[in-house]
C-alpha positions as CSV (number, residue, x, y, z in Angstrom):
1,M,126.8,203.4,13.0
2,E,125.5,201.2,10.3
3,K,127.4,201.3,6.9
4,V,125.6,202.1,3.8
5,P,126.5,200.4,0.5
6,I,126.6,203.6,-1.7
7,S,128.9,206.5,-0.8
8,A,128.3,208.8,-3.9
9,V,126.7,209.1,-7.3
10,W,127.4,211.4,-10.2
11,P,125.3,211.6,-13.3
12,L,127.6,211.7,-16.3
13,Q,126.9,212.4,-20.0
14,D,124.8,210.1,-22.1
15,G,122.9,208.4,-19.3
16,V,126.0,207.0,-17.5
17,L,125.8,207.1,-13.7
18,Q,129.0,206.8,-11.7
19,V,128.5,204.9,-8.4
20,V,131.1,205.0,-5.5
21,F,130.5,202.2,-3.0
22,E,131.4,202.2,0.7
23,T,134.3,199.7,-0.1
24,G,135.9,202.4,-2.3
25,S,135.0,200.6,-5.6
26,T,133.7,202.7,-8.4
27,A,131.3,201.5,-11.1
28,L,129.8,203.0,-14.3
29,V,126.3,202.0,-15.2
30,S,124.5,203.0,-18.4
31,L,120.9,203.7,-17.7
32,Q,120.3,205.3,-21.2
33,P,119.0,201.9,-22.7
34,R,116.2,202.0,-20.0
35,F,115.1,205.5,-20.8
36,Q,112.3,204.3,-23.1
37,A,110.7,202.4,-20.3
38,A,107.9,204.4,-18.5
39,R,109.7,204.0,-15.1
40,F,112.9,205.7,-16.3
41,F,111.4,208.0,-18.9
42,P,111.8,211.1,-16.7
43,L,115.6,210.6,-16.8
44,R,115.6,211.9,-20.3
45,E,115.1,215.5,-19.0
46,E,118.5,216.9,-18.2
47,G,117.4,218.6,-15.0
48,V,116.0,215.3,-13.7
49,W,119.1,213.3,-14.7
50,K,121.4,215.8,-13.1
51,S,119.5,215.7,-9.8
52,A,120.8,212.2,-8.9
53,E,121.5,211.8,-5.3
54,T,121.8,208.9,-2.8
55,D,120.9,208.2,0.9
56,G,123.4,205.2,0.8
57,R,120.8,202.5,0.0
58,F,118.9,204.1,-2.9
59,V,119.5,206.5,-5.8
60,R,116.9,209.1,-6.5
61,W,116.2,211.5,-9.2
62,C,113.9,214.5,-8.5
63,R,111.7,217.0,-10.3
64,D,110.7,220.1,-8.4
65,G,111.9,218.6,-5.2
66,F,109.9,215.4,-5.6
67,P,111.3,211.9,-6.4
68,V,110.3,210.7,-9.7
69,V,112.7,207.8,-10.2
70,E,114.3,205.5,-7.4
71,V,116.7,202.6,-7.8
72,A,117.8,200.4,-4.9
73,C,121.4,199.4,-4.4
74,D,120.6,195.7,-5.2
75,E,119.0,196.8,-8.5
76,L,122.1,198.8,-9.4
77,L,124.3,195.9,-8.7
78,Q,122.2,193.7,-10.9
79,M,122.5,196.3,-13.7
80,I,126.3,196.5,-13.2
81,V,127.2,192.8,-12.8
82,G,124.2,191.0,-14.2
83,R,121.4,188.9,-12.6
84,S,123.8,186.2,-11.3
85,Y,125.3,188.4,-8.6
C-alpha cells in the first residue's frame, strides 16, 4: 500500500490549519492572509472552513457536498517552509 503524505487536517480558529504528516510531524499554516484572493475567498465562510478534509494528497473544503477549494500537499509545504523547499 502506497503511503500518502498527509494523515490528518484540522481547521482551527483564525484561518489556521493544523496538518499532520505521515511522518508524525505536525505543522500549522495560516491561510487567513490568502482569504482575500478569489481562489480562497470561500474559506471565509465558517461552514466551508470547518469542512476541511484530506485524502492524503490534497486538502479540500466543501460547500453543500461539493469541493470549492483544493490545495495539494506540495503547495501546503511551500506555504509552511517557503518556496525554497
